[in-house]
C-alpha positions as CSV (number, residue, x, y, z in Angstrom):
1,M,6.9,13.5,34.0
2,R,5.2,16.0,37.1
3,A,3.3,15.3,40.5
4,C,-0.3,15.8,40.2
5,L,-2.6,15.4,42.6
6,H,-5.4,12.6,42.7
7,S,-8.8,14.1,41.9
8,K,-12.8,12.9,42.2
9,G,-15.1,13.8,39.2
10,H,-18.8,12.1,38.5
11,L,-18.2,9.7,35.7
12,L,-21.0,11.0,33.3
13,T,-22.5,8.2,31.2
14,P,-24.6,9.0,28.0
15,T,-27.5,8.4,29.8
16,L,-26.5,10.6,33.1
17,K,-25.7,13.3,30.7
18,E,-28.6,13.4,29.4
19,I,-30.9,13.7,32.6
20,R,-28.6,16.4,33.3
21,R,-28.8,18.3,30.2
22,T,-33.0,17.8,30.7
23,R,-32.7,19.1,33.9
24,A,-30.7,22.1,33.3
25,K,-32.9,23.4,30.1
26,R,-35.7,23.3,32.3
27,L,-33.8,25.0,34.9
28,L,-33.0,27.9,33.0
29,Q,-36.1,28.2,31.2
30,W,-37.6,28.9,35.0
31,H,-34.5,31.5,36.1
32,A,-35.9,33.2,32.9
33,E,-37.0,37.6,33.9
34,N,-34.6,37.3,37.3
35,R,-36.4,35.3,39.0
36,H,-33.4,33.2,41.2
37,E,-34.2,36.8,43.1
38,N,-37.2,34.3,44.6
39,I,-36.1,31.4,45.2
40,L,-35.1,30.3,49.1
41,F,-31.5,28.8,49.5
42,I,-30.5,25.9,52.0
43,D,-28.2,23.6,53.1
44,E,-26.2,22.6,56.2
45,K,-22.6,22.1,57.1
46,I,-20.4,20.6,59.9
47,F,-18.4,23.2,62.1
48,T,-15.6,21.9,64.5
49,I,-13.6,23.6,66.7
50,K,-10.7,22.3,65.5
51,E,-9.6,24.5,62.4
52,P,-9.9,23.2,59.0
53,Y,-6.3,22.0,56.9
54,N,-4.8,20.7,54.1
55,Y,-3.8,17.5,56.1
56,Q,-0.6,17.6,53.0
57,Y,0.6,19.6,54.4
58,N,0.2,19.5,58.0
59,K,4.3,19.2,58.7
60,I,6.0,20.1,61.1
61,Y,10.0,20.1,62.2
62,A,11.5,17.8,64.4
63,Q,13.8,15.3,65.5
64,M,11.8,12.4,66.6
65,S,8.7,11.7,65.4
66,L,8.1,11.8,69.7
67,E,8.2,16.2,69.3
68,V,5.8,15.9,66.9
69,H,2.9,14.0,68.8
70,S,3.6,16.1,71.4
71,E,2.3,19.4,70.2
72,G,-0.7,17.6,69.9
73,A,-3.4,19.8,67.3
74,G,-6.2,18.2,68.5
75,G,-8.3,14.9,68.4
76,H,-9.2,13.1,65.7
77,H,-12.9,13.8,66.8
78,P,-12.7,17.5,67.7
79,S,-16.4,19.3,69.0
80,Y,-18.3,20.2,66.4
81,V,-21.4,21.7,65.6
82,M,-24.2,21.5,62.8
83,V,-25.5,24.2,61.0
84,W,-28.0,25.1,59.3
85,W,-28.1,28.7,57.1
86,V,-31.4,29.8,54.4
87,V,-30.5,32.5,52.0
88,S,-31.9,34.0,49.2
89,H,-31.5,37.5,47.0
90,Q,-33.8,39.0,49.3
91,G,-31.4,38.2,52.1
92,V,-30.3,35.7,54.5
93,T,-31.4,34.1,57.9
94,P,-29.6,34.3,61.4
95,L,-27.9,30.6,61.2
96,H,-29.7,27.8,63.4
97,F,-27.7,25.7,65.1
98,F,-28.1,21.2,66.1
99,E,-25.7,20.1,68.7
100,K,-23.6,16.8,68.2
101,G,-25.9,14.0,69.1
102,V,-28.8,15.2,67.2
103,K,-30.0,13.5,64.3
104,T,-31.1,15.6,61.4
105,G,-34.0,12.8,59.6
106,A,-37.1,13.9,58.0
107,R,-38.4,14.6,61.2
108,V,-36.4,17.1,62.4
109,C,-35.7,18.3,59.9
110,Q,-39.7,19.5,59.2
111,E,-40.2,20.1,62.4
112,D,-37.1,22.6,63.9
113,V,-36.0,23.9,60.4
114,L,-39.0,23.9,57.9
115,H,-41.3,24.5,60.3
116,G,-39.5,26.5,62.8
117,V,-37.5,28.6,60.1
118,V,-38.2,28.2,56.7
119,K,-42.6,28.3,56.7
120,P,-42.3,32.4,58.2
121,L,-39.9,33.6,56.2
122,N,-43.4,34.2,53.8
123,T,-44.3,37.1,55.6
124,T,-41.2,38.0,56.6
125,V,-38.3,38.0,54.1
126,F,-41.1,38.0,51.1
127,N,-43.8,40.0,52.4
128,G,-45.8,37.4,50.4
129,Q,-43.8,37.3,47.0
130,K,-44.2,34.3,45.2
131,W,-41.1,32.2,46.2
132,V,-39.7,28.7,45.7
133,F,-37.9,26.8,47.8
134,R,-34.4,25.2,47.3
135,Q,-32.6,22.1,48.8
136,D,-30.9,19.4,48.0
137,S,-31.5,15.4,47.9
138,A,-30.0,14.6,51.4
139,P,-32.2,11.8,52.7
140,A,-34.3,13.5,55.3
141,H,-34.8,16.2,52.1
142,K,-36.7,13.8,50.3
143,A,-38.0,11.7,52.4
144,K,-41.9,11.2,51.6
145,T,-43.3,12.9,54.7
146,T,-40.6,16.3,53.6
147,Q,-42.0,16.1,50.3
148,E,-45.7,16.1,52.2
149,W,-44.9,18.9,54.3
150,L,-43.4,21.3,51.4
151,R,-46.1,20.8,49.2
152,R,-49.2,21.7,52.5
153,N,-47.0,24.6,53.8
154,V,-44.4,26.6,50.7
155,Q,-46.1,28.1,47.7
156,A,-43.8,25.7,45.0
157,F,-40.4,24.1,45.8
158,F,-38.3,22.2,43.8
159,G,-38.1,18.7,44.2
160,A,-35.0,15.7,44.0
161,K,-36.0,14.9,41.1
162,D,-35.3,18.8,39.1
163,L,-31.9,19.5,40.0
164,P,-28.4,17.7,38.4
165,S,-27.2,15.5,40.4
166,G,-23.2,16.6,42.3
167,S,-23.7,20.6,40.9
168,P,-22.7,22.6,44.2
169,D,-22.8,25.5,41.6
170,L,-26.4,25.3,41.7
171,N,-26.7,26.7,45.3
172,P,-25.1,29.4,46.6
173,L,-24.3,28.2,50.4
174,D,-22.3,25.4,48.7
175,Y,-20.4,27.6,45.5
176,K,-19.1,30.4,47.6
177,L,-20.7,31.3,51.2
178,W,-19.9,28.3,53.3
179,A,-16.2,28.5,52.2
180,V,-16.6,32.6,53.2
181,L,-18.4,32.3,56.4
182,E,-15.4,29.7,57.2
183,D,-12.7,31.6,56.6
184,M,-14.1,34.4,58.9
185,A,-15.2,32.3,61.7
186,W,-11.8,31.2,61.7
187,R,-9.8,34.4,62.4
188,K,-9.2,33.7,65.8
189,R,-9.2,30.3,67.5
190,H,-11.6,28.7,69.2
191,N,-11.6,26.2,72.3
192,N,-14.8,25.2,73.1
193,L,-18.2,25.4,71.1
194,D,-20.1,28.6,72.5
195,S,-16.9,30.8,71.6
196,L,-17.3,28.8,67.2
197,K,-20.9,30.0,67.7
198,K,-20.7,33.5,68.5
199,S,-17.8,34.4,65.9
200,L,-19.9,31.5,62.9
201,V,-23.0,34.1,64.3
202,K,-21.2,37.4,64.2
203,A,-19.7,36.3,60.5
204,A,-23.4,35.6,58.7
205,A,-24.9,39.3,60.4
206,E,-21.7,41.2,58.9
207,M,-22.7,38.9,55.5
208,I,-26.6,40.6,56.1
């Protein structure tokens, strides 16, 4: 026997498997003839001024436990900023920041992100070409008012029921870009949010 890490996964019932199979087939049909190049992906992620690390390997050699506490690697609730990013085959947008305390509900999502960031891309990134909007099924995204906003303001979009649940590999942000951005931004230590935000902006600009 050997020690194994406990991992999480989706328990797929026969019904869920069939739903995924049906939705995946529709997505494959839609992605034919390089139409994936005109998908606009959006996602959000929280970044903290405390460098992320695996607590399993967070060990300090000391004679007494009090010495470990005196090292003080930061509090349990470090300052953070919510970051929104929009990417596509055509390019990426500047990062959009929400400060601590701002609740990113449906109204904020529509007014600040969709209206302020996404809608202008029709005439900038895509230059009037046909494109389709892609977001996950977070509560603010699948809210009725958000879905109605999308029907009125974008050419086409994937609804919450169009995508297989729990499939991060369907969004390049979840699959790769967030991890790359985080790694680039944490090449230096940050003592405050301004420092972290500057590094994030610089890293995103280097990926354009």
